[in-house]
Each structure stands twice: as structure tokens, then as C-alpha cells.
N, C-alpha and C positions, 0 to 999 in steps of 0.2 A: 214519594208525596206524592199527590196531584196537584197540580194547578191551585192557585187559592182561588186564581179569579172563575167566575161562573164559567163552565164546560159547555164548548162550541156545539153542538148537537152534532150525534155521529156524521149525520149526511150531508151535513154540510163541508167537511173535512176534506182537505183534498189527502190522497193516498199516502202521502207522504206525512201527512198532519197523522193520519190514522196511522200508520206504523209507529211513527212519535210516540202518539199516546199509549199505545199498547206494549212496545217496548218499554218506557217509560214506568209504566203502573207495574210490570213485570218487577223492576229493580227495586221499586218502591215495598213493593211488599215481601220482598226476599225472594221471591218465585226466582229470579236472576241473581245468584247470589254473587258476590265478589270476585272474579277472576272466570266467571262463565264466560264459552265463547259463544258469541253471535253469531249463528251461521248465517246469511245474507240468505241463501236458499229455501234452508229449511223457515224460516220467517217468513219469507215472500211465499211459498207452499201454505201455512197457517193463515196467511192472511188473503190468499186468492189476489195477489200480485204480482207480479214482476219482481228482481230486484232493484231496479235502479229506484224509485220511490223509498224501498228499505235503507238501502247506501244514502241515500239523503236525511234518510231521519237519524241514520249512525250519525253521521255528519254534524248533526246538529247538538245529541246527546253528547258527543266527544267535546264539542265547544263549551257544551255545560259541565263537563269533567264528569260526568259521569261512564260514559262509554273511552276507551284507551285503544290503541293500534300497537299491535307487536310486529315487528316485522317477519315473514313468511309463519304468523300464524292467524293474524287478520285480528276483529273486534272480540273485545273483553269487556265486561264490565268492569270498570276499574275496582282498585286492590283498597282497601281502607287503610289510611294514611294518617296516622294523629296529626301531624305537621300539618298537612289538608287540612284539616277538621279543624286547625286550631285557627289558621290563616281564616275559613270560612265564616267562624265565631263571632271571630276580629271585624272582617267586612260588614259579617250580615250589623254588625252592635250598630256601624257607622249609617248603613245603608238604611235597616230599618227605624234608628231615634230620630234619624231625619224624615222619611216617608212619617210616623207617627206623628209628627209636628207638624208636615205639610196639612195630613187631614187631620190634625185637630179642631179649625174652627168649620171645618165642612161636617163635623158630625152632628147628630141631632139626639134630643132629649132620649129619644128610642133608642138609639146606635148605642148613645153609651149605658142603655138599660140593659139590653140584649150581649153585650160586654161581661157587665156585672154579672148578668145570669151566667155567664159562660162559668167565671171566675167562680162560683157561687159552687157550680156543678164540681169541680178541681176542689174546693177545698172540701165536698164531701166524699169526694175519691178516697182523703190522705190516709182514713181509719182506714181500708183495705184498699193498700195503694198497686193500681196497676200501672206500671211505668210507661206503657205502650197507651192506652187508654190515656193517661193526663197530657202524654204530648200531645195527641190530636187536639185535645181540648185548648191546649195550649196554642196551637196553632192556630182553631177558630177565633182565640183571645185576642191574639196580637193583626191577626187580618181582618176580624172588626176594628180596630185601631186603626191601621194603613192602610185600607184597600179605598179609601176617596180620597188618599192624597193627591195632590193638584198637580202631579208632574207623573204625567204616565212612563213615562221612561226607566223615573226613580221605582217605581212599582212593580216595574218587568224585571229591573236586577235584584230586589228585593225574591224576587218570588222566585227568580234562578236561584236565588241564592240561598233561599229553604231546600227548591228540591234538591242541591247538590249536599247540603247539608244532613237531610232524610237518606241519602243516601251514604251518607261516610258517618251517620249514629244515628239509628232509625230508633231511641231516645235516650242522651244525656242520662236522663233521670234513673234509668235503670243502673246507673251506676255511682250515680250522686241522691236515692230517693228522698235525704236530712234534705236537699235543696228546695225540692218543690212547697216545703212551707215557707219557705222565705219569700219562694217565688211570687204564691199568691198575695201574701202581702203587701209584695211590690208591687204587683198588679191593680191591686186597690189605691197604692198611692199614685199612679198612671194617671188613671180613671180621675182621683180626686181634682188633679193638677189640671185634666182637661176640662170636669164640670166648673172647677172657679176660673177658667180663661185664663190659667195661670203664663208667662211672659212665654212664647215657643221656645225659648232657649233651654227654661227650664223643664219643657216638655220631651226637646230634644234628650237632654243630659240624663235624664229621669229613664225612659226609653233605652237607650244607651249601655246607662250601667246596669240595668239590669240585665242585657244579655251578655255584658261583661263578666256579672258576676258568676253566672253560669258556667259560663268557661274558667276562671278560675276555682270555681269548687272540683270542676273535674279535675282540672289539672292539677289541685293538691289533693287529692285522691288518690289519679292513676299515675301521676309523674311529680312527684315532689319536690325532687332535683331540679325539675323546669319551672315548677313554678313559684321557685324563690328567687327570687331578684323580678321578677317579670313585667316589664316596663308596664305603667299605664297606661291604656288606649285613648 
């Protein structure tokens, strides 16, 4: 998944930033699948640069959890791990809830209208459901709500967690398609809270519970033994 912020023009990027974006996009679109070996020299040759900026890019991706280093092997795309997925969803529920609340008072009528239009597109996809298309629209919807957060550090953390989550599960809705119907209804509830200037705590809680409900649906479907007795977030 690409960063949710507007992308910087390629001509303004440093070599390490270009390498970072190039590798990250290929992880996001599954061209570089979990376990794929990232050979620095090969990537450097593809990009027409030395291995130094490529190494810097891979270190940044490692910090984000998208890449792992194995002794005597080198860099590989991180393997899918249900535990890490659960941790990412729990973390994102807290971060995204807070970011949405912090942005709520900054959103214009047009911002809310745009978010609702995205949600309406999501509703239209339900009859001929494509989980990956639905997930892309879901990302756009939430980005429209939290991108104006007054805390840039919070925005960075949310985007980093979205990127990690996109690697772990390219679409949770592929596993629990029935969750999509509930999700769009919860989106509308969040929008109404924002429109009516509800207390920020109510907005944060709604956004947080929305994310938690998706995790719960996944766990119940894939790991019912883990879902039972799961502590509330």
C-alpha cells in the first residue's frame, strides 16, 4: 500500500527514498511476496544506483516491519504472521481513532461530502463484491477523515501502520466478506458524529470500535479459539 499522503514527485526524492518507494510498492502489490529475497545488487541495478541507498531503504522497511534480515541469507520480505496482524489491527484501532478525532474539527463540509461519496461507492460494490477494490476504497475513506489531523506525528504513525497492515493482509474482507456490510454502516455513523460536532471522545471511540470489530470478525472466522475471551481494546 502506498503512503496515504500525497506522493512527493520522483524528481525530488533522494536515491534512498526512490529505492524505498520502489521496493515498498512491489511489496504492497504482492510482486514481492512474503519470503521473497531482496538482493541489494539486483535492485540497485534495476534502479541505476549503488547498493548504499538501497541498503538504507531496506533498513527503513525493516523498521516498518515489512522486511526482515536472516543471518547468512540477507533481506527478505517479512512472512505473514497472524499474531503480527492482530497487533497491527489493535495498534491501528487506537492510533486511527485518535487521529480521526484530532482531525474532526478541521474537516470541511466538502471533506465530509467526499468521504460519504467514497462510502457510497463502497455500498455499490457490495452486490458484486471485490474485496481488494473494497479495501482500496476503505483506505481512501479513512484517509479522508484523518489526513487533516493536527498532529503530524500521529499521521505518520497511522500511515506506517496502514503500510504494515497492507503487507500482512492485502484484504481482510477477503476472509470475512460479510463484515463489509457492517463496515459501511459504521462509516455512516462516524460521518454523522463528525457532522453533528459530537464530543471528540465519542468520535474517537466510534472509529476505534469500528477497527476493532473488523479484527474480531476475522478472529472469529479464522481462529475462533483465539477470539473467545479476547480482551476488549
